[in-house]
N, C-alpha and C positions, 0 to 999 in steps of 0.2 A: 616467675614470681614478680608481682607488681609492687613497687615501693615508691614512697615519697622520701627524698633525701633532703635533710635540712641543709641550709646554706653553710652552717659551721662544719659540716662533713666535707663539702667541696673545698672550703678554705683549708681545712686540715690536710686534705689529700695532697696538697702541694708539698707537704713535708714528709709524706710516706706513711708507713704504719697501716693500721686497720682501715682508716678512712680511704687511703689509696687503694687498698684491696677492694673496697666496696665500689669505688668509682671504676676500677678495672673490670669488675663483674658487670657493670652497666655497659661499659665500652665494648665488651666481648659478647654482649647479648645474653648473658646468663641471668640477668635481672632486667626488668623493664622499668624505666623511670616514669613516674606519673607527674605531670606538670599542669599547673593552671597559670594564667597570665600573672597573677599576683606572686606566685612562687618564682616563676621565671624572671620577673622584674626584679625581685629581691636578689636572686643569684647574680644577675648582671650588675646591679647597682653596687652590691657589696664587693664583688670581685674587682670591679673597676676602682672603687673607693680605696681599697687597701693597696692599690698600686699595681695590680696585676694586668693592667691594660696592654702592656707591651710584651707580656709573657707568651711564649709559643703555646704553653699548655692552656692558657685562657683562650687563645685563638682556636685551638682544637676543640675546646668545650663549646664555644660559640658556634663553630661549624657543625658540630654534632647536634646542638639544639636546633639550628636553622634547618638542617636536613631531616630532623625528626628520627634520628637513629635510635632504635630501641626505646622509643618514647610514646606514651599515650598522653594526649592533651585534652583538657576539658575547658570549655568556655563558661560553663555554668557550675557553680558550686553552692551547696547549701550553706546557710548562715549557722554557724556553730559557736557557742560561747562555752568553752570548757577549760582552756589554759588559764590558770590563775595568775594574776599579777602582770600578764603580758598578752592581752587579747590579740595583738598583732600576730602571735604565733598560731592562732586558730586557723590561719590560712593553710597550714600544712595538713591539719586534720580534715578541713573542708575539702581539700584536693583529694586526699585519700578516700574520703567517703564518696565523693562524686565518681571516682574511677574504680571503686571497690578494690582498693589496694590491700595487699596482705600485711604491710607494715609501713611505719614511719620510722626512719633511722635518724637519730639526733644525738647530739652531745649536750643538749640543753636540759638541765635538771628539772625545770618547770614543765617541760613537755614530757619528759620521762616519767614524771610523777603521775601523769594520766594513766599510764600502763597499757590501757586498752580502750578502744572506742568502737562500738558496733562490730566487734570481732577483729578490728584492726589492731595489731600489736604495735606498741610504741617501744622501740628498742635502741639501746646504745650500739655503736659499731661492734663492740665485742659480743654483746648478746646476739646480734644478728648473725655474725659469723659462726658463733657457737651453735646456734639453733638451726641454721639453714644451710649448712655446708661444712665441708672439711677444708676450708681455706686457711 
């Protein structure tokens, strides 16, 4: 299953819970992470900005990103304007559309309000885990 994971899920994963389960599914290859340069840049920027630059978990993530472990990457994304009040969040849906992802996983209410775009489900961590596995 191909998914785009919002930055807020990566940040929350450091504290455990459902976000951690989703990141673990990616790390074990049960889901494939879809990335664009805009999404990857945001991951790295936010994780470093919140002070995770010395954390071993951040180092592990950066290593996985650089080695392309369970990742699909696109350099071209369509221009989509669908997320109200925060057009910067459109990059997640643009990446999902470019790589024909199955879902975007986010904790952001503005993105969740989209619900679906071109057959791509927009899901919270709980919705994803309930709908796509017995995790």
